[in-house]
C-alpha positions, 0 to 999 in steps of 0.5 A, a space after each residue: 737540387 734544393 730537395 730529394 724525395 721518394 715518393 708515391 705522388 709526384 706535384 708540379 704545374 701548381 696554378 693557385 687552386 689546382 695542380 697537376 699530379 702523377 701516380 707511378 704504376 703499381 710496384 713503382 715509385 717517384 724520386 722527384 727533385 725540387 730544383 732551381 735553374 739559374 743562368 747569367 746571361 742566357 735567355 734560353 740555356 740548356 737544362 741538365 740531364 738526370 738519370 737513376 744508376 747502379 754498380 756493378 763493380 767499376 761499371 755504373 749502368 742506368 736504370 730510368 731517367 724522368 723529365 721537367 715539369 714546373 713548379 707553379 704557374 702565376 695561374 690558370 690562364 697563364 698555365 693553359 697558355 692565353 698569356 705569358 707567364 714571365 716568371 717560368 722564363 728565363 728571358 724575363 727571370 735570371 731563375 726557374 724552379 722546377 720539379 723532376 721526376 723519375 719513375 723507378 720499381 720499388 725492387 731497384 730502390 732496395 740496392 744501392 743506386 746513385 742518382 747522376 747529373 749531367 755537368 752540360 745542359 741538353 733538355 730544351 724548352 720548347 712551345 706548343 700553342 695547343 699544350 696545356 701547358 704551352 710550355 715545356 722542356 724536353 730530352 730527346 737530344 740527351 747523350 751524356 748520361 748514356 746506358 752505362 758509364 765508368 767510374 773513370 767517366 767521372 775524371 771529365 768532371 762531366 758528371 756528378 753524383 747528386 744523391 745515394 738513393 737505395 738501401 745504404 743511403 
């Protein structure tokens, strides 16, 4: 993870002169991470899951999680899927920059929060020919970062605290 910010606009899918963005719902903000995923050998790695948790005693309760988007595309044609973008394909490169956005209620940011990651990957690559962009990563199979975690769950080494957020961070 190269940077983390709390913002009113999540920008991604830059393809030259244009980009895509999302604005949060009223009363919400985005927690946006810029990260580079690096793989050795695998051409189809599973990407880690991220989620935001609040602490209550020795229990962490998941507030929300997010989604991956590509930072950039070579040009508009590759974004549309007219041809491959080898810079966004682990078959052709070992490193790909991503943006990960999590929408969160601003009131939640007034208390101490933890941005957690699973060490095991669970986000999978999929291709939908008529989607724009045609390549995406989805985490519908992710189960590691459950609704609650105990502090003792960190003894397994499956989770890592990426950043503290909110009040006191």
